[in-house]
mmCIF file of the C-alpha atoms, coordinates in Angstrom:
data_MODEL
# 
_entry.id   MODEL 
# 
loop_
_atom_site.group_PDB 
_atom_site.id 
_atom_site.type_symbol 
_atom_site.label_atom_id 
_atom_site.label_alt_id 
_atom_site.label_comp_id 
_atom_site.label_asym_id 
_atom_site.label_entity_id 
_atom_site.label_seq_id 
_atom_site.pdbx_PDB_ins_code 
_atom_site.Cartn_x 
_atom_site.Cartn_y 
_atom_site.Cartn_z 
_atom_site.occupancy 
_atom_site.B_iso_or_equiv 
_atom_site.pdbx_formal_charge 
_atom_site.auth_seq_id 
_atom_site.auth_comp_id 
_atom_site.auth_asym_id 
_atom_site.auth_atom_id 
_atom_site.pdbx_PDB_model_num 
ATOM 1   C CA . UNK A 1 1   ? 67.255  125.501 74.543  1.00 0.00 ? 1   UNK A CA 1 
ATOM 2   C CA . UNK A 1 2   ? 70.036  122.978 74.926  1.00 0.00 ? 2   UNK A CA 1 
ATOM 3   C CA . UNK A 1 3   ? 73.185  124.041 74.389  1.00 0.00 ? 3   UNK A CA 1 
ATOM 4   C CA . UNK A 1 4   ? 75.241  122.724 71.224  1.00 0.00 ? 4   UNK A CA 1 
ATOM 5   C CA . UNK A 1 5   ? 78.568  120.790 71.574  1.00 0.00 ? 5   UNK A CA 1 
ATOM 6   C CA . UNK A 1 6   ? 80.360  123.691 70.083  1.00 0.00 ? 6   UNK A CA 1 
ATOM 7   C CA . UNK A 1 7   ? 79.169  126.231 72.807  1.00 0.00 ? 7   UNK A CA 1 
ATOM 8   C CA . UNK A 1 8   ? 80.008  123.641 75.538  1.00 0.00 ? 8   UNK A CA 1 
ATOM 9   C CA . UNK A 1 9   ? 83.768  123.237 73.976  1.00 0.00 ? 9   UNK A CA 1 
ATOM 10  C CA . UNK A 1 10  ? 83.999  126.807 73.437  1.00 0.00 ? 10  UNK A CA 1 
ATOM 11  C CA . UNK A 1 11  ? 82.757  127.382 77.238  1.00 0.00 ? 11  UNK A CA 1 
ATOM 12  C CA . UNK A 1 12  ? 85.302  124.766 78.327  1.00 0.00 ? 12  UNK A CA 1 
ATOM 13  C CA . UNK A 1 13  ? 88.120  126.364 76.308  1.00 0.00 ? 13  UNK A CA 1 
ATOM 14  C CA . UNK A 1 14  ? 87.351  129.863 77.898  1.00 0.00 ? 14  UNK A CA 1 
ATOM 15  C CA . UNK A 1 15  ? 87.452  128.325 81.458  1.00 0.00 ? 15  UNK A CA 1 
ATOM 16  C CA . UNK A 1 16  ? 90.825  126.565 80.681  1.00 0.00 ? 16  UNK A CA 1 
ATOM 17  C CA . UNK A 1 17  ? 92.147  129.983 79.418  1.00 0.00 ? 17  UNK A CA 1 
ATOM 18  C CA . UNK A 1 18  ? 90.816  131.630 82.589  1.00 0.00 ? 18  UNK A CA 1 
ATOM 19  C CA . UNK A 1 19  ? 91.996  129.191 85.153  1.00 0.00 ? 19  UNK A CA 1 
ATOM 20  C CA . UNK A 1 20  ? 95.895  128.329 84.221  1.00 0.00 ? 20  UNK A CA 1 
ATOM 21  C CA . UNK A 1 21  ? 95.648  125.275 87.029  1.00 0.00 ? 21  UNK A CA 1 
ATOM 22  C CA . UNK A 1 22  ? 93.210  123.586 84.749  1.00 0.00 ? 22  UNK A CA 1 
ATOM 23  C CA . UNK A 1 23  ? 95.571  124.073 81.810  1.00 0.00 ? 23  UNK A CA 1 
ATOM 24  C CA . UNK A 1 24  ? 98.462  122.849 84.598  1.00 0.00 ? 24  UNK A CA 1 
ATOM 25  C CA . UNK A 1 25  ? 96.240  119.579 85.820  1.00 0.00 ? 25  UNK A CA 1 
ATOM 26  C CA . UNK A 1 26  ? 95.660  118.707 81.897  1.00 0.00 ? 26  UNK A CA 1 
ATOM 27  C CA . UNK A 1 27  ? 99.118  118.765 81.078  1.00 0.00 ? 27  UNK A CA 1 
ATOM 28  C CA . UNK A 1 28  ? 100.297 116.544 84.034  1.00 0.00 ? 28  UNK A CA 1 
ATOM 29  C CA . UNK A 1 29  ? 97.423  113.961 83.678  1.00 0.00 ? 29  UNK A CA 1 
ATOM 30  C CA . UNK A 1 30  ? 98.252  113.552 79.796  1.00 0.00 ? 30  UNK A CA 1 
ATOM 31  C CA . UNK A 1 31  ? 101.942 113.389 80.360  1.00 0.00 ? 31  UNK A CA 1 
ATOM 32  C CA . UNK A 1 32  ? 101.065 110.510 82.905  1.00 0.00 ? 32  UNK A CA 1 
ATOM 33  C CA . UNK A 1 33  ? 99.219  108.876 80.656  1.00 0.00 ? 33  UNK A CA 1 
ATOM 34  C CA . UNK A 1 34  ? 101.332 109.120 77.780  1.00 0.00 ? 34  UNK A CA 1 
ATOM 35  C CA . UNK A 1 35  ? 104.166 107.671 79.893  1.00 0.00 ? 35  UNK A CA 1 
ATOM 36  C CA . UNK A 1 36  ? 101.929 104.511 81.123  1.00 0.00 ? 36  UNK A CA 1 
ATOM 37  C CA . UNK A 1 37  ? 101.160 104.050 77.686  1.00 0.00 ? 37  UNK A CA 1 
ATOM 38  C CA . UNK A 1 38  ? 104.857 103.969 76.386  1.00 0.00 ? 38  UNK A CA 1 
ATOM 39  C CA . UNK A 1 39  ? 105.678 101.892 79.324  1.00 0.00 ? 39  UNK A CA 1 
ATOM 40  C CA . UNK A 1 40  ? 103.667 99.344  78.569  1.00 0.00 ? 40  UNK A CA 1 
ATOM 41  C CA . UNK A 1 41  ? 104.077 99.056  74.935  1.00 0.00 ? 41  UNK A CA 1 
ATOM 42  C CA . UNK A 1 42  ? 108.224 99.024  75.551  1.00 0.00 ? 42  UNK A CA 1 
ATOM 43  C CA . UNK A 1 43  ? 108.043 97.158  78.702  1.00 0.00 ? 43  UNK A CA 1 
ATOM 44  C CA . UNK A 1 44  ? 105.578 93.941  77.494  1.00 0.00 ? 44  UNK A CA 1 
ATOM 45  C CA . UNK A 1 45  ? 107.685 92.886  74.608  1.00 0.00 ? 45  UNK A CA 1 
ATOM 46  C CA . UNK A 1 46  ? 110.607 92.727  77.001  1.00 0.00 ? 46  UNK A CA 1 
ATOM 47  C CA . UNK A 1 47  ? 108.819 90.775  79.559  1.00 0.00 ? 47  UNK A CA 1 
ATOM 48  C CA . UNK A 1 48  ? 107.312 88.239  76.583  1.00 0.00 ? 48  UNK A CA 1 
ATOM 49  C CA . UNK A 1 49  ? 111.294 87.914  75.559  1.00 0.00 ? 49  UNK A CA 1 
ATOM 50  C CA . UNK A 1 50  ? 112.235 86.605  78.932  1.00 0.00 ? 50  UNK A CA 1 
ATOM 51  C CA . UNK A 1 51  ? 109.339 85.029  80.288  1.00 0.00 ? 51  UNK A CA 1 
ATOM 52  C CA . UNK A 1 52  ? 108.993 81.148  80.051  1.00 0.00 ? 52  UNK A CA 1 
ATOM 53  C CA . UNK A 1 53  ? 105.416 81.277  79.796  1.00 0.00 ? 53  UNK A CA 1 
ATOM 54  C CA . UNK A 1 54  ? 103.311 82.924  77.074  1.00 0.00 ? 54  UNK A CA 1 
ATOM 55  C CA . UNK A 1 55  ? 102.305 86.598  78.862  1.00 0.00 ? 55  UNK A CA 1 
ATOM 56  C CA . UNK A 1 56  ? 99.310  88.684  77.124  1.00 0.00 ? 56  UNK A CA 1 
ATOM 57  C CA . UNK A 1 57  ? 100.038 92.238  76.789  1.00 0.00 ? 57  UNK A CA 1 
ATOM 58  C CA . UNK A 1 58  ? 96.309  92.887  77.673  1.00 0.00 ? 58  UNK A CA 1 
ATOM 59  C CA . UNK A 1 59  ? 96.648  91.390  81.360  1.00 0.00 ? 59  UNK A CA 1 
ATOM 60  C CA . UNK A 1 60  ? 99.294  93.466  82.079  1.00 0.00 ? 60  UNK A CA 1 
ATOM 61  C CA . UNK A 1 61  ? 97.773  96.362  80.881  1.00 0.00 ? 61  UNK A CA 1 
ATOM 62  C CA . UNK A 1 62  ? 94.384  95.115  83.025  1.00 0.00 ? 62  UNK A CA 1 
ATOM 63  C CA . UNK A 1 63  ? 96.650  94.742  86.115  1.00 0.00 ? 63  UNK A CA 1 
ATOM 64  C CA . UNK A 1 64  ? 98.158  98.236  85.941  1.00 0.00 ? 64  UNK A CA 1 
ATOM 65  C CA . UNK A 1 65  ? 94.981  99.861  85.410  1.00 0.00 ? 65  UNK A CA 1 
ATOM 66  C CA . UNK A 1 66  ? 93.449  98.061  88.268  1.00 0.00 ? 66  UNK A CA 1 
ATOM 67  C CA . UNK A 1 67  ? 96.329  98.931  90.421  1.00 0.00 ? 67  UNK A CA 1 
ATOM 68  C CA . UNK A 1 68  ? 95.631  102.457 89.377  1.00 0.00 ? 68  UNK A CA 1 
ATOM 69  C CA . UNK A 1 69  ? 92.101  102.454 89.895  1.00 0.00 ? 69  UNK A CA 1 
ATOM 70  C CA . UNK A 1 70  ? 92.382  100.634 93.455  1.00 0.00 ? 70  UNK A CA 1 
ATOM 71  C CA . UNK A 1 71  ? 94.992  103.038 94.683  1.00 0.00 ? 71  UNK A CA 1 
ATOM 72  C CA . UNK A 1 72  ? 93.012  106.559 93.530  1.00 0.00 ? 72  UNK A CA 1 
ATOM 73  C CA . UNK A 1 73  ? 89.750  104.774 95.325  1.00 0.00 ? 73  UNK A CA 1 
ATOM 74  C CA . UNK A 1 74  ? 91.867  104.266 98.537  1.00 0.00 ? 74  UNK A CA 1 
ATOM 75  C CA . UNK A 1 75  ? 93.261  107.761 98.483  1.00 0.00 ? 75  UNK A CA 1 
ATOM 76  C CA . UNK A 1 76  ? 90.278  109.156 97.682  1.00 0.00 ? 76  UNK A CA 1 
ATOM 77  C CA . UNK A 1 77  ? 88.248  107.199 100.651 1.00 0.00 ? 77  UNK A CA 1 
ATOM 78  C CA . UNK A 1 78  ? 91.169  108.378 103.271 1.00 0.00 ? 78  UNK A CA 1 
ATOM 79  C CA . UNK A 1 79  ? 90.981  112.050 101.842 1.00 0.00 ? 79  UNK A CA 1 
ATOM 80  C CA . UNK A 1 80  ? 87.017  112.071 102.238 1.00 0.00 ? 80  UNK A CA 1 
ATOM 81  C CA . UNK A 1 81  ? 87.697  110.845 106.067 1.00 0.00 ? 81  UNK A CA 1 
ATOM 82  C CA . UNK A 1 82  ? 90.679  112.998 106.423 1.00 0.00 ? 82  UNK A CA 1 
ATOM 83  C CA . UNK A 1 83  ? 92.959  109.965 107.808 1.00 0.00 ? 83  UNK A CA 1 
ATOM 84  C CA . UNK A 1 84  ? 95.600  111.025 105.703 1.00 0.00 ? 84  UNK A CA 1 
ATOM 85  C CA . UNK A 1 85  ? 97.386  114.144 107.022 1.00 0.00 ? 85  UNK A CA 1 
ATOM 86  C CA . UNK A 1 86  ? 101.224 115.052 106.360 1.00 0.00 ? 86  UNK A CA 1 
ATOM 87  C CA . UNK A 1 87  ? 102.696 112.442 109.035 1.00 0.00 ? 87  UNK A CA 1 
ATOM 88  C CA . UNK A 1 88  ? 100.672 109.801 107.953 1.00 0.00 ? 88  UNK A CA 1 
ATOM 89  C CA . UNK A 1 89  ? 101.849 110.331 104.338 1.00 0.00 ? 89  UNK A CA 1 
ATOM 90  C CA . UNK A 1 90  ? 105.332 110.604 105.136 1.00 0.00 ? 90  UNK A CA 1 
ATOM 91  C CA . UNK A 1 91  ? 104.921 106.968 107.157 1.00 0.00 ? 91  UNK A CA 1 
ATOM 92  C CA . UNK A 1 92  ? 103.223 105.757 103.911 1.00 0.00 ? 92  UNK A CA 1 
ATOM 93  C CA . UNK A 1 93  ? 106.158 106.635 101.873 1.00 0.00 ? 93  UNK A CA 1 
ATOM 94  C CA . UNK A 1 94  ? 108.635 104.962 104.166 1.00 0.00 ? 94  UNK A CA 1 
ATOM 95  C CA . UNK A 1 95  ? 106.397 101.993 104.515 1.00 0.00 ? 95  UNK A CA 1 
ATOM 96  C CA . UNK A 1 96  ? 106.466 101.920 100.242 1.00 0.00 ? 96  UNK A CA 1 
ATOM 97  C CA . UNK A 1 97  ? 110.444 102.382 100.161 1.00 0.00 ? 97  UNK A CA 1 
ATOM 98  C CA . UNK A 1 98  ? 110.625 99.294  102.413 1.00 0.00 ? 98  UNK A CA 1 
ATOM 99  C CA . UNK A 1 99  ? 108.240 97.144  100.470 1.00 0.00 ? 99  UNK A CA 1 
ATOM 100 C CA . UNK A 1 100 ? 110.430 97.893  97.303  1.00 0.00 ? 100 UNK A CA 1 
ATOM 101 C CA . UNK A 1 101 ? 113.425 96.946  98.907  1.00 0.00 ? 101 UNK A CA 1 
ATOM 102 C CA . UNK A 1 102 ? 112.278 93.723  100.420 1.00 0.00 ? 102 UNK A CA 1 
ATOM 103 C CA . UNK A 1 103 ? 110.742 93.206  96.789  1.00 0.00 ? 103 UNK A CA 1 
ATOM 104 C CA . UNK A 1 104 ? 113.882 93.589  95.085  1.00 0.00 ? 104 UNK A CA 1 
ATOM 105 C CA . UNK A 1 105 ? 115.806 91.364  97.843  1.00 0.00 ? 105 UNK A CA 1 
ATOM 106 C CA . UNK A 1 106 ? 113.597 88.588  97.796  1.00 0.00 ? 106 UNK A CA 1 
ATOM 107 C CA . UNK A 1 107 ? 113.354 88.736  93.918  1.00 0.00 ? 107 UNK A CA 1 
ATOM 108 C CA . UNK A 1 108 ? 116.735 87.810  93.217  1.00 0.00 ? 108 UNK A CA 1 
# 
C-alpha cells in the first residue's frame, strides 16, 4: 500500500525533530531565500530609478538565479572531484576579494 501524503509529512517532521542538523539547514536555507527576495525587491526599483534605459526586474532575477545555479554546480563538481581543499578555498577567497576591489576601482 502506498503511504499517504499526511504519513509522509509526519515522517518528515519526526526526522527533522530527531536530527537537529536538518532544522538548522532548513532555517539557514529559508533565511538565505528571504534575504535574496528582499534584496531583489528593494534593489530593483532603485536600479530602475538610476538607470537610463528600462530594466526589466525579471531579467535581474533570472541573472541572479543563473549565477547561483552556476556557482552551485561548479562547487558540486569540484567537491565531487575533490579538487577543492582548504588551501584552494583560501586562494579562491583571495581571488574573489581581488576581483571585487578591481570591479569597484574600475566602475568609478
